[in-house]
Residue, then its C-alpha position, 0 to 999 in steps of 0.5 A: m628214101r623212096a623215089l615215088l613220093v605222095v604229093g597231096a592227091l598226086i604221086l610224082a615219081w621224079l629222078v633228077a637225072a638226064p633223060g634217056a635218048r630220044g630214040q627210046p633205048l631198050l632198058t633192063f627191067d626186073i620188077p615182080a608183080q606187087a602192089l602197083d605203088r611199089a612197082l611204080d616206085t621201082f619203075g621210076r628208079q630203073s627208068g629214070l623217068a617221071v610218072l604222075v598219077d592220081q593216088a586214088l587210082l592206085a588203091g588196091q591195084r597190083s602190077s603185072l610182072l615186068r622182066g626183060r629189056y623194053t623201051a620205057r613205054e613198052g615196059l610201063q604198058r606191060l607193068l599196067q596190064g590188068t589195072g585199067l590204067q593207060a600211060r600217056h607219054g610226054s617229054g621226059g615222063f608219063t601220066l597215068q589215066p583210066l582207060r576211059l576218061r570223062t572229059t571236062p565240059g566245054r574243054g573236050r579233054s581231061e587235065g591229066p596230060a596237062s598235069g604230066s606235061y607240067a611236072v616235066a616242065l617243072q623238073h626242067a626248070v628246077e634242073r636249070a636253076l640248081c645247075a646254075w650254082p656249083s653248090t647246088r648242082p645235083g649229083s653229090y647229095r640227096a634232098a627232099m623238098q616241097v614247093w608251092i607255085d602260084a597262078s602265074g607259074q612263079l615258085v613262091q615258097s619252098r622248104l626242105l624236108a630234111s637237111t642235105g648235111d650241109f647247111a650252106r647248101d640247104a640255104a642255097l637250095v631254097e634261094r635257087l628255087q625262089a628263082v624258078r618260074l614256069e611260062q604257064a600256070p599250074p593245072t587246076s588239078l595239080a595238088q600242092p605242095l609238090t614234093l621233089l626228090l633229088r637223088p645222088e645220081p649224076m646228071d648233065c649240067p652245062l659247064 
């Protein structure tokens, strides 16, 4: 299953794993030049970071070769060379935007960075909710879920796209997600539902 998932008009690359150290460590990348959506898929798996991008921006795009040791920011910049896209870094992930952005009248800025920040906030909120119960702690199972968030930031609906192989865990996942609430409303540019992929990789949950 791909780590890069189409969610409405957006693509959310989300690996539920502990983010890298704040000191921007060097990571090892080996990503050949290829279709940009596949390259971003591989980048998400190799970096463990979230990437949010409008799917329409990827049509017909090809990545540059990325091979060697770079910080996540440097690696993504190299991957995007020649695409006309730029990466905006936030806490735990990136948002991709055209190099020249049209601002929203009366606001003076694009909603792209807000969407990226919201995706990271959602990731952290879901991590906290799932870590709270032993049966839903990430690390030993794989799951793909769709979620809907209302204007108040409450996760009001969720559904599993496939069973984790444990029906009790399936029910617990849906129940835990209903407890997720974010402090801010979702950006109007954020297409719903959002598709979240939990990979069977270890993460640091509080004991």
